[in-house]
Each structure stands twice: as structure tokens, then as C-alpha cells.
C-alpha positions in Angstrom: 0.0 0.0 0.0 1.5 3.3 -1.0 1.1 6.5 0.9 -1.9 7.8 -1.2 -3.7 4.6 -0.6 -2.9 4.7 3.1 -4.2 8.2 3.5 -7.4 7.2 1.8 -7.7 4.1 4.0 -7.2 6.2 7.2 -10.0 8.6 6.1 -12.4 5.7 5.4 -11.6 3.9 8.7 -12.3 7.1 10.6 -15.5 7.7 8.6 -16.7 4.1 9.4 -15.8 4.6 13.1 -18.0 7.7 13.4 -18.0 9.5 16.7 -16.1 6.7 18.5 -13.0 7.5 16.4 -9.9 5.3 16.2 -6.6 5.5 18.2 -3.3 5.9 16.5 -2.3 2.4 17.7 -5.4 0.9 16.2 -4.8 2.5 12.8 -1.2 1.5 12.9 -2.0 -2.1 13.5 -4.8 -2.1 10.9 -2.6 -0.6 8.2 0.6 -2.4 9.4 2.7 0.7 9.9 4.2 2.5 12.9 2.3 4.9 15.1 4.8 7.6 14.0 3.7 7.0 10.4 0.1 7.4 11.4 0.8 10.7 13.1 2.6 12.0 9.9 -0.4 10.8 7.8 -2.9 12.5 10.1 -0.9 15.8 9.8 -1.0 15.4 6.0 -4.7 14.9 6.1 -5.2 18.0 8.3 -3.1 20.0 5.9 -5.3 18.8 3.1 -8.3 20.2 4.8 -9.9 17.0 6.2 -12.1 17.8 9.2 -10.2 15.8 11.9 -9.9 16.4 15.5 -8.2 14.7 18.5 -10.4 12.9 21.0 -9.5 13.1 24.7 -9.6 10.1 27.0 -7.8 6.8 27.6 -5.6 6.1 24.7 -6.6 9.2 22.8 -7.7 9.0 19.2 -8.9 10.7 16.1 -12.4 11.5 15.0 -13.6 12.5 11.5 -16.4 15.1 11.2 -18.2 13.1 8.5 -21.1 15.6 8.4 -18.9 18.0 6.5 -17.5 15.4 4.1 -18.6 14.9 0.5 -20.3 11.6 -0.4 -18.3 8.4 0.0 -16.0 7.6 -2.9 -16.1 4.0 -4.2 -13.0 2.8 -6.1 -13.2 0.8 -9.3 -11.9 -2.3 -7.6 -14.6 -2.0 -4.9 -17.4 -1.7 -7.4 -16.0 -4.6 -9.4 -16.0 -6.7 -6.2 -19.7 -6.0 -5.6 -20.5 -6.9 -9.2 -18.6 -10.2 -8.9 -20.4 -11.1 -5.7 -23.8 -10.5 -7.2 -22.9 -12.4 -10.4 -21.5 -15.4 -8.6 -24.4 -15.7 -6.1 -27.6 -14.6 -7.9 -29.9 -16.5 -5.6 -28.8 -14.7 -2.4 -31.5 -13.0 -0.4 -32.1 -9.4 -1.5 -30.1 -9.9 -4.7 -32.4 -7.6 -6.6 -31.7 -4.9 -4.0 -28.0 -5.6 -4.4 -28.2 -5.0 -8.2 -30.2 -1.7 -7.5 -27.5 -0.6 -5.0 -24.7 -1.3 -7.5 -26.5 0.7 -10.2 -26.7 3.7 -7.8 -23.0 3.3 -6.9 -22.0 3.2 -10.6 -24.2 6.3 -11.3 -22.5 8.2 -8.5 -18.9 7.4 -9.5 -16.7 9.7 -11.6 -16.6 8.6 -15.2 -12.9 7.6 -15.1 -13.4 5.4 -12.0 -16.5 3.8 -13.5 -14.5 3.0 -16.6 -11.8 1.5 -14.4 -14.5 -0.7 -12.6 -15.7 -1.9 -16.0 -12.2 -2.7 -17.1 -11.5 -4.7 -13.9 -14.8 -6.6 -14.1 -14.0 -7.5 -17.7 -10.9 -9.3 -16.5 -12.9 -11.5 -14.1 -14.5 -14.5 -15.8 -17.3 -16.6 -14.1 -19.0 -19.7 -15.3 -22.7 -18.9 -15.7 -24.5 -20.2 -12.6 -27.6 -22.3 -12.7 -30.9 -20.3 -12.6 -32.1 -19.7 -9.1 -35.0 -22.0 -8.2 -38.4 -20.3 -7.9 -37.1 -16.7 -7.9 -40.6 -15.3 -7.4 -41.0 -17.4 -4.2 -37.5 -16.4 -3.0 -38.4 -12.7 -3.5 -41.6 -13.1 -1.3 -39.5 -14.8 1.4 -37.0 -11.9 1.3 -39.9 -9.5 1.8 -41.4 -11.6 4.6 -38.1 -11.5 6.5 -37.5 -7.8 5.7 -40.9 -6.6 6.8 -41.4 -9.2 9.5 -44.8 -10.2 8.3 -46.7 -13.5 8.3 -46.4 -15.5 5.1 -48.6 -18.3 3.9 -46.7 -21.2 2.3 -47.7 -24.3 0.3 -45.0 -26.7 1.2 -44.1 -30.1 0.0 -42.4 -32.4 2.5 -39.8 -35.1 1.6 -42.7 -37.5 0.6 -44.2 -35.0 -1.7 -47.2 -34.3 0.5 -48.3 -30.6 0.3 -49.7 -28.6 3.2 -50.7 -25.0 3.4 -49.4 -23.2 6.5 -49.1 -19.7 7.9 -45.6 -19.1 9.3 -43.9 -16.3 11.2 -40.5 -15.6 9.5 -37.4 -15.5 11.7 -34.4 -15.8 9.4 -33.0 -17.1 6.1 -30.1 -19.6 6.4 -27.8 -21.3 3.9 -26.4 -24.8 4.7 -25.5 -28.0 2.9 -26.2 -26.5 -0.5 -29.7 -25.3 0.2 -31.4 -22.1 1.4 -34.0 -22.4 4.2 -36.6 -20.2 5.7 -36.5 -20.4 9.5 -39.9 -19.7 10.9 -42.5 -20.4 13.6 -45.0 -22.7 12.0 -48.6 -22.1 13.2 -49.8 -25.4 11.8 -47.2 -27.4 13.8 -47.0 -24.9 16.6 -43.2 -24.9 16.7 -40.1 -23.7 14.9 -39.4 -25.3 11.5 -36.7 -25.2 8.7 -38.4 -24.9 5.3 -36.2 -25.7 2.4 -37.0 -23.0 -0.2 -36.9 -25.5 -3.1 -39.9 -27.3 -1.6 -42.0 -24.1 -1.2 -44.4 -24.3 -4.2 -46.0 -20.9 -3.5 -45.8 -18.1 -1.0 -48.2 -15.3 -0.2 -47.2 -12.4 1.9 -49.9 -11.2 4.3 -50.4 -7.8 5.9 -50.2 -9.3 9.4 -47.2 -8.3 11.4 -45.3 -11.3 12.7 -44.4 -11.6 16.4 -40.7 -10.9 17.2 -38.8 -14.2 17.6 -35.2 -14.7 18.8 -33.5 -17.1 16.4 -31.1 -18.5 19.0 -34.0 -19.2 21.4 -36.0 -21.1 18.8 -33.3 -22.8 16.8 -30.4 -23.0 19.1 -26.9 -21.5 18.9 -25.5 -21.8 15.4 -22.2 -23.8 14.9 -18.9 -22.0 14.9 -18.7 -21.9 11.1 -22.2 -20.3 10.8 -23.0 -16.8 12.0 -25.3 -13.9 11.2 -24.2 -11.5 8.4 -22.7 -8.3 9.7 -22.2 -4.9 8.0 -19.0 -4.1 9.8 
């Protein structure tokens, strides 16, 4: 990482930290440089007009006044990485929203950086994935989880028998090559894992679903499975 990239990385780390800020030691460890280098970089950012200020308290630290900053800049490589993730896993929950977000990102990027993103993406080849099973059903399940509303399923069990049941959505989970809707089943009066490929139809109702704790209903996930985090 050259100095220009490191200055940009410091600014983005402080932006992400918000009012909590980051200590010089934390930044040094994160960027694999000395604390003296971080101090010099902070001075350079101050001279460049970045709204930084020192935070008092144990360990000290630096805070970025993000309210006075221009919109977040996305690099060509970052935009290409988002595009690759969406292309490689088209059946992910909220994939349609991901494509919409990527379009907004590309529209907001400077033309030169957008062209760089396109050039990077063109050098990344993917084998076309299989079509996602029942995309219309998957979209309904996404909305049920997003809105926390009761959804009515027609579900085929392993024997092929179909039942209609109202369920209270809790989470979506991927394991052993399949996606599942984790929900409280009103028909069975208990928590159930519904394999999405066995859901023949899904109807989203206007009824709010009660709040359920996934760990309480389904137990603690194994060490190699955990909720998605944004940070």
C-alpha cells in the first residue's frame, strides 16, 4: 500500500468509526505501519483540509467530522468486487436490492473510475451459474423477512405431500447447498426449517409477525455459521 492509498484508507476507517473514532495504535495495527507514520499521515490529512480532531480520553484517538464530508467515494476495484459477488451468487437474499445498489454506486462514480471498474470486471470470468430456483418465491420470502410479516406457504415435504401453513418468519439460512426459511409454524406450533426449493407458492400477508429470537427457537449456530454483519 503506497502513501496515497494509506491516506485514503485512514480517512475511510475514521469515517466508518463515526463519533467513536480510532486510536493511532489501532490505525497503525490495521494498516501495518508504525504509530509515527500514522501521526505523519494525520498531519498530512489535516493540511489537506480533512475535518479531523483529536479525542481526549484513555488512549486518545482521532475523529472525523463526517457531516462536513462529500459523499463516500467508491473505487473501481470495490465496485467490481460488488458486481462479482452479485454475479457469482444470484440466488442470495435481497439480490435484486443488491443490483439496485450497484446501479446507484456506478451512477454516482466519476466517469474515469466507473470505466476502471468496468475494465477490472471484464478481466474476471465466471461460469454462468444455474438459474435460481423459484425466484418469485424467493423474493416473497425476502420481503417476509425484511418486513417481519406472516407469510402463507404451500410446502411439499420429503414425501411430496403438500400442506398450506401460515408461518412467522425469523431468518434465512444457507447450509448443505440449500437455502432455508427459519420460521415459527402455526400449523405445527413450533419452529421449522423450510427448504426453499420445496415451497411451491408463498403469499405475503399484511399481518405483522411476532418478534422471535432465532437463537432461542433454533439454538446457537455452529462455529462456522454466523449472522451476516455490515461491519
